[in-house]
C-alpha positions as CSV (number, residue, x, y, z in Angstrom):
1,M,129.6,109.2,112.9
2,N,131.5,111.9,114.8
3,K,128.3,112.9,116.6
4,M,127.8,109.2,117.6
5,L,131.3,109.1,119.0
6,F,130.6,112.4,120.9
7,A,127.5,110.9,122.4
8,A,129.4,107.8,123.6
9,T,132.2,110.0,125.0
10,A,129.6,112.2,126.8
11,A,128.1,109.1,128.4
12,A,131.5,107.9,129.7
13,A,132.3,111.4,131.0
14,L,128.9,111.6,132.8
15,M,129.5,108.2,134.6
16,A,133.1,109.1,135.5
17,A,131.9,112.4,137.1
18,L,129.5,110.5,139.5
19,P,130.8,109.6,143.0
20,A,133.0,106.5,142.6
21,A,132.5,105.5,146.2
22,A,128.8,104.9,145.8
23,A,129.2,103.0,142.5
24,D,128.9,99.4,141.6
25,W,130.2,99.2,138.0
26,Y,129.0,96.6,135.5
27,A,129.4,95.6,131.9
28,Q,126.6,94.0,129.8
29,V,126.2,92.3,126.4
30,N,122.8,92.0,124.8
31,A,121.1,90.1,122.0
32,G,117.7,91.2,120.8
33,Y,114.9,90.5,118.3
34,T,112.6,93.1,116.8
35,V,109.1,91.9,117.4
36,S,107.3,94.8,115.7
37,A,108.7,97.8,113.7
38,E,107.3,100.3,111.3
39,A,108.3,103.3,109.2
40,D,106.4,106.4,108.5
41,V,107.3,107.8,105.1
42,D,106.6,111.2,103.6
43,V,107.1,111.1,99.8
44,A,107.4,113.9,97.3
45,F,107.6,112.9,93.6
46,T,108.7,115.3,90.9
47,P,108.4,114.0,87.3
48,D,111.2,114.8,84.9
49,D,108.5,115.9,82.4
50,D,107.4,119.5,83.3
51,D,104.0,118.8,81.9
52,F,103.1,116.7,85.0
53,T,102.5,118.2,88.4
54,P,104.6,117.1,91.4
55,T,102.8,114.9,93.9
56,T,103.2,114.4,97.7
57,G,101.8,111.8,100.1
58,S,102.4,109.9,103.2
59,L,102.4,106.2,103.9
60,S,103.5,103.8,106.6
61,G,104.6,100.2,106.4
62,D,105.8,97.4,108.6
63,I,109.4,96.6,108.9
64,E,110.2,92.9,109.0
65,N,111.5,91.4,112.2
66,G,115.2,91.4,112.6
67,F,118.1,90.9,115.0
68,A,120.1,93.2,117.3
69,V,123.3,93.1,119.3
70,G,124.6,95.6,121.8
71,A,126.8,96.3,124.8
72,A,126.5,98.6,127.8
73,A,128.7,99.8,130.6
74,G,127.4,101.6,133.7
75,M,127.1,101.8,137.4
76,S,124.6,101.9,140.3
77,I,124.6,105.2,142.1
78,G,122.3,104.3,145.0
79,N,118.6,104.5,145.8
80,G,117.9,102.1,142.9
81,L,119.3,104.4,140.2
82,R,121.7,103.3,137.5
83,V,123.4,105.3,134.7
84,E,124.9,103.6,131.7
85,G,126.2,104.2,128.2
86,E,124.9,101.8,125.6
87,A,125.6,101.0,121.9
88,I,123.2,98.9,119.8
89,L,123.1,97.7,116.2
90,N,119.9,96.2,114.6
91,S,119.3,95.0,111.1
92,N,115.9,94.6,109.3
93,D,114.4,93.9,105.9
94,L,111.8,96.4,104.6
95,G,111.0,94.4,101.5
96,G,110.0,96.4,98.4
97,I,108.2,99.7,97.7
98,E,105.8,98.8,94.9
99,D,104.6,102.4,94.2
100,L,108.2,103.5,93.5
101,D,109.3,100.4,91.6
102,V,111.9,99.5,94.3
103,D,112.4,95.8,94.7
104,N,114.3,95.5,98.0
105,V,115.2,97.7,100.9
106,E,117.4,96.6,103.8
107,F,117.8,98.7,106.9
108,K,120.6,98.9,109.5
109,H,120.6,101.2,112.5
110,A,123.5,101.9,114.9
111,A,123.1,104.1,117.9
112,A,124.8,105.2,121.1
113,F,122.6,106.1,124.1
114,V,122.9,107.5,127.6
115,N,120.4,105.7,129.8
116,V,119.0,106.4,133.2
117,L,117.3,103.4,134.9
118,Y,115.5,102.7,138.2
119,D,115.6,99.2,139.8
120,F,112.9,97.8,142.1
121,Q,113.7,95.0,144.5
122,V,111.0,92.2,144.5
123,G,112.3,89.2,146.2
124,G,115.0,87.6,144.2
125,V,114.0,89.4,141.0
126,T,114.8,93.1,140.2
127,P,112.4,94.7,137.8
128,Y,113.5,98.0,136.2
129,I,112.3,100.9,134.1
130,G,114.3,103.5,132.2
131,A,114.8,105.8,129.3
132,G,117.7,107.0,127.1
133,V,118.7,109.6,124.6
134,G,121.5,109.5,122.0
135,Y,122.5,109.7,118.4
136,G,122.1,107.1,115.7
137,S,123.0,106.3,112.1
138,S,120.6,104.8,109.6
139,T,121.8,102.9,106.5
140,F,119.4,101.8,103.8
141,D,120.5,99.4,101.0
142,I,118.1,100.1,98.1
143,D,118.4,97.6,95.3
144,G,122.1,97.3,96.1
145,D,122.9,101.0,96.6
146,S,123.6,102.3,100.2
147,V,122.5,105.6,101.6
148,H,123.1,106.9,105.1
149,D,121.6,109.5,107.4
150,Q,122.0,110.5,111.1
151,G,119.9,112.0,113.8
152,A,118.8,112.1,117.4
153,V,117.3,108.9,118.9
154,W,115.5,108.0,122.1
155,Q,114.2,104.9,123.8
156,I,112.2,103.6,126.8
157,K,113.1,100.4,128.5
158,A,111.6,98.0,131.0
159,G,112.5,94.5,132.2
160,A,113.8,92.4,135.0
161,T,117.1,90.9,136.1
162,F,117.8,87.5,137.7
163,P,121.0,86.9,139.6
164,V,122.9,83.8,138.7
165,N,125.8,84.3,141.2
166,D,127.7,87.2,142.8
167,T,129.0,88.5,139.5
168,L,126.6,87.4,136.8
169,T,123.0,88.6,136.3
170,I,120.6,87.8,133.4
171,D,118.6,90.7,132.1
172,V,115.4,90.1,130.1
173,G,114.0,93.4,128.7
174,Y,111.7,95.2,126.4
175,R,112.4,98.5,124.7
176,Y,110.7,100.9,122.3
177,M,113.2,102.7,120.1
178,D,112.6,105.8,118.0
179,M,115.4,105.4,115.5
180,A,117.4,108.0,113.4
181,P,115.2,109.5,110.6
182,W,116.4,109.2,107.0
183,E,116.0,111.6,104.2
184,V,117.1,110.9,100.6
185,S,116.3,111.8,97.0
186,L,116.1,108.9,94.5
187,D,116.4,109.7,90.8
188,G,115.1,107.8,87.8
189,L,112.1,106.2,89.5
190,D,108.7,105.4,88.1
191,V,105.4,105.7,89.9
192,E,103.4,102.6,89.1
193,D,99.9,104.2,89.6
194,N,100.8,107.1,87.2
195,P,102.9,105.5,84.4
196,D,102.2,108.4,82.0
197,A,104.3,110.8,84.1
198,G,107.4,108.8,83.3
199,P,110.5,108.8,85.5
200,G,111.3,111.4,88.1
201,T,112.8,112.1,91.5
202,A,111.3,110.9,94.7
203,S,112.3,112.6,98.0
204,L,111.7,110.4,101.0
205,N,111.6,111.2,104.7
206,V,111.5,108.0,106.7
207,E,111.0,107.8,110.4
208,P,111.5,104.2,111.7
209,T,110.5,102.9,115.1
210,A,110.8,99.5,116.7
211,H,109.6,97.3,119.6
212,M,112.4,95.0,120.7
213,I,112.9,92.1,123.2
214,T,116.4,91.6,124.5
215,V,118.3,89.1,126.6
216,G,121.5,90.2,128.3
217,A,124.3,89.0,130.5
218,R,125.5,91.6,133.1
219,F,128.9,91.2,134.8
220,K,129.5,93.1,138.1
221,L,132.8,95.0,138.1
222,G,132.6,97.1,141.2
223,A,133.6,96.6,144.8
224,G,130.8,94.1,145.4
225,A,132.1,91.7,142.7
């Protein structure tokens, strides 16, 4: 969590260091929906019984669709460029992991980003593209037990904005997010396809990613408001 706060502070410091005279400041709130997400998982299983050999493997699975909320603050710095700091939280259900006899896994991810975006002017609509880097925290609830991990995150963004009036703009966007990886060891699990091995310890390295659609309301705060 301290690293997430550091990333958010660094974003604010970066924006404050840019020329204030050229800036149009804004604040934005977003709501989103995960339309496609998946997790790549590396698994190492070590049976408690020394007579059985440890096994390793890889698998990938779909993450069920879920919702996201977020907020951003930034400014235009001229020539179509914007810089912003953004925080976003999304929640998804992974279902069960049959091979490890796990019934239910819920996934939450919170992240802070520094984004750089470029706006195109096309009539009354402004398309944009951009990318961001930051730090995130993953929380997995596994059969009622919570485990946490943190790591670097990144995303790419694209969308379009539609002005409503001088201060309010609607933002419809897409993003691909590479979320914080998660590593954990789970004791006392059984491997269903090898019941003779008995219980053991499973070490999981999970790398989740998501495609997300968002709708936002942006409020101009700068001199042009």
